[in-house]
N, C-alpha and C positions, 0 to 999 in steps of 0.2 A: 278720634283725626287719625287721618295715617298722612304717616311723612313726607315732603315732596324731597323727588332727591336734585342734587346740584342744581343740576338742566334745566327742570322746571322753576325753582326758588330765579334761579337768574334770568333764567325767563319774564318771570313776574317783576322784575328789580328792572329787566329793561324793555320790560309793556310800559313802569309808568314815564321811564325817565327818556323814551324818544317817540313821548303824548300817545299813546296807543296805539301806536302801529304798531302791530299783532308779527306781518313780516318782516320788521323787519327786528325786531326784540329774537323773533325765530331764532332769522338768520344766526344774531350775535349771540345767545345761548347755545346754540347745534351747531355752531358752525356750516350754518347750510347756504350753500352760493344761489339754489339754483331759489328766485325770487317766486315763482307758482308752487315748487314743495313749499316753501319755508312759508305760501299761503295758506298752504293745506292743514302743515301743522299748527299752524298760528289754533286757526277756528278750533283743529280738533280741541287743543288745549283750554281755550275759553268757554268751550263747553262741558267739562270739568268742574262740578264744583269744590273741592280742593283747590284750582288754581286762580277762582274767581276769592274764594276768602283771603286769600294768599296776600291777591293785587290789594286788598282792601284795606290788609296788615301795613305794605310796603305805601301807600300812599299817604293812612296814617304815621310811619314812619317821616316821608318827608315831610309831612304838616306842621309836624314837633317843631322838623330841625327851621325848618322854612319859619316856623316862630320867632325862636332859638335864637335866627339870625337876624331878625328883624322885619320880614316879610310877611307883613300880612295883610290884610285887604287894604287899606288905607294907603300901603303903600303903593304895591300892586297898582291901585286905580288916580295916583301920584304920578308912576310911572307912563301911565296908558296915557291921561293929560299931557304931559311932557311930551310923548312924542306924537301929539297930534298936529305939533308946528318944529319937530325934528327936519333936520336938513342936514343940506351933505356937499361938501366940498367940489368947488371945481377946480381942474389943475390943467394947465398948461405949458409944456416946455419943465414941468418937476415943480414949480410953482404954481403956491395958492393963489385962482384970481380972484373967487368970488363963492358963493353960494348958492341953492338951490330947494326947494321944497324936496324931501324925500318922499317919496308919492308912497311910493310902496311901505316903510312905514307908519305916516299916516295910515294908509289906507286898514292896516293890518293893524293899526291903535281899533278904530273906528270899528272894525270888525267884529274885536272882544267886547270892546263898553257896548256893541248893542245883543249878544249874547250875552252879556251880564247883564242889562235890564235889562232882558227881554222883547224891548222894541222890535215891531218890523217883526213875530214875531207869529206863524197862523193862531187864527185865531180858533177857539176848539167848541164848537157849539153839535149841539143833542138836539138832535132829532125825534118828534113823540110821531108814532101815526098812530092813529084812533084802529081802536080794536075789528072794524071792521075790514081792514087787513092784515089783523094779527093770523087769521086761518087761511090766507092764500100762499097758496108755493107759486112763484113767482114763473119758476119753469113751464107753469102750464100754461101763463097767460100770455093770448096773443100778442103781438106786435104793436098793435093799438091799442091795447090794455095797457103796458108794461110802457111806453107812451106817455100817459095818462095819468099810471103812478106815480112815474118819474118825474112829470109833470110837478103833481102834485106835493109832489115831494121837495121838488124847486124852491116853490113857492112859499114853502115854511120856510126855506133860508132865509 
């Protein structure tokens, strides 16, 4: 495997550390100020298999460090559940006068939990069209025939 240069390695580390935002990682690694150029540069790097492999290595390093610090799946889930009742303090004239629900934190925790559990994700359904349509060239069908085929497929869902 060909070695990566320092900037490529830094890109991989920044990519993982910055929540997989390629534009930010590229801007940090290559000192790029223009967001469009950073996005293009990141896209090019992410097509390089060596970069993808290094990103996986960095992810593994982060995971190992996290486990050593006690940050495991149980810890993360406990923190997310705590965030479901997050509150923020309300100040008036420099003094705390109460608290209100921190809706942003609650919503982010819910969003993360939904992603973890896979709830509300789109269902994947495979459809099989019988052999009568296997040799049909859709581009040669009339508008009515396309509508009939579409209706047949939708009916099978």
